[in-house]
C-alpha positions in Angstrom: 0.1 0.2 -0.1 3.4 2.5 0.6 3.7 2.0 -2.9 0.4 2.4 -4.2 0.8 1.2 -7.7 4.1 1.7 -8.9 4.4 -1.9 -9.2 2.1 -2.4 -11.5 3.1 0.7 -13.6 6.7 -0.9 -13.4 5.1 -4.0 -15.0 3.3 -2.3 -17.9 6.3 -0.3 -19.0 8.2 -3.3 -19.5 5.8 -4.4 -22.6 6.8 -1.3 -23.9 9.5 0.6 -25.5 11.5 3.2 -23.6 10.1 6.1 -25.6 6.4 5.2 -26.1 4.1 8.0 -25.7 2.7 8.2 -21.9 -1.2 8.3 -23.6 -1.0 5.3 -25.4 0.3 3.2 -22.5 -2.3 4.2 -20.2 -4.8 3.4 -22.7 -3.5 -0.1 -23.1 -3.6 -0.9 -19.4 -7.4 0.3 -19.0 -7.7 -2.0 -21.8 -6.3 -5.0 -19.8 -8.0 -4.5 -16.5 -10.9 -3.9 -18.2 -11.5 -0.2 -17.1 -14.2 1.9 -18.0 -15.0 5.8 -17.6 -12.2 6.7 -15.3 -9.6 5.1 -13.6 -7.1 6.1 -11.0 -3.5 5.2 -10.5 -1.6 6.4 -7.7 2.3 6.8 -8.2 3.3 8.4 -4.8 5.8 8.9 -4.0 7.6 8.8 -7.1 5.4 10.9 -8.8 2.1 13.0 -8.9 -1.0 10.4 -9.2 -2.9 10.9 -12.1 -7.2 10.0 -12.9 -7.4 9.4 -16.5 -11.0 9.5 -18.3 -12.5 6.9 -20.7 -15.5 8.1 -21.2 -15.8 11.4 -23.9 -19.2 12.6 -22.3 -17.2 12.6 -18.9 -14.7 14.2 -20.3 -16.6 17.3 -21.6 -18.4 17.5 -18.5 -15.4 18.3 -16.7 -13.9 20.7 -19.2 -17.1 22.7 -19.6 -17.6 23.0 -15.2 -16.7 27.2 -14.3 -14.4 25.7 -11.6 -12.1 23.2 -14.2 -8.3 24.7 -13.9 -5.5 22.5 -15.5 -3.4 20.7 -12.8 0.4 22.7 -12.2 1.5 19.6 -13.3 0.4 20.4 -16.7 2.0 24.0 -17.1 5.3 22.7 -15.6 5.2 19.9 -17.8 4.9 21.9 -21.5 6.4 25.5 -20.0 7.1 28.2 -22.4 5.6 26.2 -25.3 3.0 27.2 -24.6 3.2 30.3 -22.1 0.3 31.3 -19.4 -1.7 33.9 -21.6 -2.4 31.3 -24.0 -5.9 30.0 -24.8 -4.1 26.8 -22.8 -3.3 28.4 -20.1 -6.7 30.7 -19.4 -9.9 29.7 -18.2 -13.4 31.5 -17.8 -13.8 34.7 -19.5 -11.0 35.2 -20.4 -10.7 32.2 -22.6 -14.2 32.2 -23.9 -12.5 36.0 -25.1 -9.7 34.8 -26.9 -11.8 32.0 -28.4 -14.1 34.5 -29.9 -11.0 36.0 -31.7 -10.0 32.9 -33.2 -13.4 31.6 -34.0 -14.0 32.6 -37.6 -10.7 31.4 -38.4 -12.2 28.2 -38.3 -15.1 28.9 -40.3 -15.9 27.0 -43.3 -15.2 29.5 -45.4 -11.8 30.5 -44.2 -10.7 27.0 -44.0 -11.1 26.7 -47.4 -9.1 29.6 -48.5 -5.9 27.5 -46.6 -6.3 25.0 -49.3 -4.2 26.1 -51.8 -1.2 26.3 -49.1 -1.9 22.7 -47.6 -2.0 21.6 -51.5 1.5 23.3 -52.1 2.7 21.9 -49.0 1.8 18.2 -49.6 3.5 18.5 -53.5 6.5 18.9 -51.5 5.8 16.1 -49.2 4.9 13.8 -52.4 8.3 15.4 -54.3 10.1 14.1 -51.0 8.5 10.6 -51.2 9.2 10.0 -55.3 12.4 10.9 -55.0 13.6 8.6 -52.2 11.6 5.5 -54.3 13.8 6.3 -57.2 16.7 6.7 -54.8 16.1 3.4 -52.9 17.4 5.7 -50.0 15.5 4.7 -46.4 13.1 7.0 -45.6 12.3 7.7 -41.9 8.8 8.7 -42.9 7.6 10.0 -39.0 10.4 12.6 -39.3 9.2 13.6 -42.7 5.7 13.8 -41.9 6.2 15.3 -38.8 7.9 18.5 -41.3 4.6 18.0 -43.3 2.5 18.6 -40.7 4.4 21.6 -39.2 5.1 23.4 -42.5 1.1 23.1 -42.9 0.0 24.3 -39.6 3.1 27.5 -39.9 1.6 28.2 -42.9 -1.9 28.4 -41.9 -1.7 29.7 -38.5 0.2 32.7 -39.5 1.1 31.9 -43.5 5.0 31.6 -42.9 6.8 29.4 -44.9 9.0 27.3 -43.0 10.1 25.1 -45.8 12.3 22.7 -43.4 10.8 19.7 -45.8 13.6 21.0 -48.1 15.5 22.4 -46.0 17.2 23.3 -42.5 14.6 25.6 -40.7 15.3 27.0 -37.5 12.2 27.4 -35.9 11.3 23.7 -36.8 14.4 22.6 -35.2 14.1 24.5 -31.6 10.2 23.9 -31.6 11.0 20.0 -32.3 14.0 20.2 -29.4 11.9 22.4 -27.0 8.5 20.1 -27.3 11.7 16.5 -27.1 12.6 17.4 -23.9 9.2 17.7 -22.2 9.4 15.1 -19.3 6.5 12.8 -19.3 6.5 10.3 -15.7 8.1 7.3 -18.2 10.7 9.4 -19.0 14.3 8.3 -17.8 15.6 10.5 -14.5 18.5 11.8 -16.8 15.8 13.1 -19.5 13.7 14.6 -16.3 16.6 15.8 -14.8 18.0 18.2 -17.8 14.4 18.5 -18.9 13.6 22.6 -17.2 17.2 23.5 -18.5 17.1 22.4 -22.3 13.3 23.2 -23.0 13.7 26.8 -21.5 17.0 26.8 -23.9 15.3 26.4 -27.2 12.3 27.4 -26.3 14.0 31.4 -25.7 15.7 30.4 -29.3 11.9 29.9 -30.9 10.8 32.5 -28.9 12.7 34.6 -30.7 12.5 33.1 -34.5 9.1 33.0 -34.4 8.4 36.7 -32.5 10.8 38.3 -35.5 8.5 36.5 -37.8 5.5 37.6 -36.7 6.0 41.0 -35.8 7.4 41.4 -39.3 4.1 39.6 -40.8 1.8 41.8 -38.8 3.2 45.3 -38.0 1.1 46.8 -41.5 -1.9 44.4 -41.7 -4.4 47.1 -42.3 -8.0 46.4 -40.7 -9.6 45.7 -44.0 -6.7 43.8 -45.8 -7.5 40.3 -46.9 -6.8 37.9 -44.1 -4.4 34.8 -45.0 -4.1 33.0 -41.4 -5.4 32.5 -38.3 -3.3 35.2 -36.6 -4.6 37.6 -38.9 -8.1 37.0 -38.3 -7.4 36.8 -34.1 -5.6 40.4 -34.7 -9.2 41.8 -35.9 -11.1 40.2 -33.6 -9.2 41.8 -30.9 -8.7 44.8 -32.5 -12.3 45.2 -32.2 -12.4 44.3 -28.7 -9.5 46.9 -27.8 -9.4 49.8 -30.0 -6.4 52.1 -28.5 -6.2 55.5 -29.3 -3.2 57.4 -28.9 -1.8 60.5 -30.0 -4.5 60.8 -32.6 -3.4 57.4 -33.9 -4.8 53.8 -33.5 -2.2 51.8 -32.0 -1.9 48.6 -34.3 -2.8 44.9 -32.5 0.9 44.3 -33.2 1.7 46.6 -30.8 -0.5 47.0 -28.9 1.0 45.2 -24.9 -2.5 43.0 -24.6 -2.6 41.2 -27.8 1.2 40.7 -27.7 0.7 39.1 -24.0 -2.0 37.3 -25.3 0.1 36.1 -28.7 3.5 36.2 -27.5 3.1 36.3 -23.9 6.2 38.1 -22.0 7.2 41.7 -23.5 8.8 44.6 -22.8 7.5 47.6 -23.8 10.2 50.7 -24.6 9.9 54.0 -25.9 8.1 54.9 -29.0 5.7 52.0 -29.0 9.0 49.2 -29.6 8.5 45.6 -28.6 11.6 44.1 -27.3 10.8 40.6 -27.2 12.7 38.9 -24.0 10.2 35.4 -23.6 8.0 35.7 -26.7 5.5 32.9 -26.5 3.2 32.8 -29.1 -0.4 31.3 -30.1 1.3 29.9 -32.9 3.7 27.5 -30.9 -0.1 26.5 -29.1 -1.9 25.3 -32.7 2.0 23.7 -33.2 2.1 21.6 -30.2 -1.9 20.8 -30.6 -1.6 18.9 -33.7 2.2 18.1 -35.1 2.4 15.0 -33.7 -0.9 13.5 -33.5 -1.3 14.2 -37.4 2.1 12.9 -38.0 1.7 9.7 -36.5 -1.8 9.5 -38.5 -0.3 9.7 -41.5 2.5 7.6 -40.8 0.2 4.7 -39.9 -1.8 5.2 -42.9 0.7 5.3 -45.0 2.3 2.0 -43.3 -1.7 0.3 -43.4 -2.0 1.1 -47.1 1.7 -0.1 -48.2 0.5 -3.5 -46.0 
């Protein structure tokens, strides 16, 4: 009883590779023991204990509760990758307010405008597969699909062409490294020890790169301009909520402290509305985190299924 479910957890981990995603491990554990609805795993004193939800309806009930807040473990796990002012981190009225800024970006009409960019990135992926098929060179499929997915997300979120499928991309490199250094309960001890230091290092690099690109992209966006990305529309939604006037001029959202705190998190405001980024945590990263690995894995497994 003093060691809780640590023995069961250890036996379960022996069945899988050391780098398996924890969600897969616990999902299989539920199948092995016939759990339904929810189940609790007592991992004290090694780490925090967990309550796992298996019923989507139950998960939605908890998610929609006005008193629901994510555990501090999640904030520590993802650290600067999602920041403190993104949709992932805020709650209640602030979450609803920010969600309203992004909602137009997920309308069918706007999603249709993203198709040409998605097709263009997918054609690059096809050319890559064709080249490897002709040469016979081994291709690590999941790495290739990860590059495709992140290129598509960057294109859709900020109309940014990373080109990580064909050339080195510093943004791609530091993003994937920051994600790699997250430390789940199943991670080796050495990985956990280095996790926070390495995540912070790569996040700072990523923040600088994304901050420069996003500021350059949006500093001259007119209110009546053509919206090409999710952040374009988020900026417009924010501007409708916050019309700032200074010295007889409207301050654009990309120079507005509150918008930048939401989109770029920590900042320092210097003279003449110049924004010096010291820890830029963009909403773009939230979209990248939310879909890059699951989508890449799905494409990889689908390709494997077709080949079989």
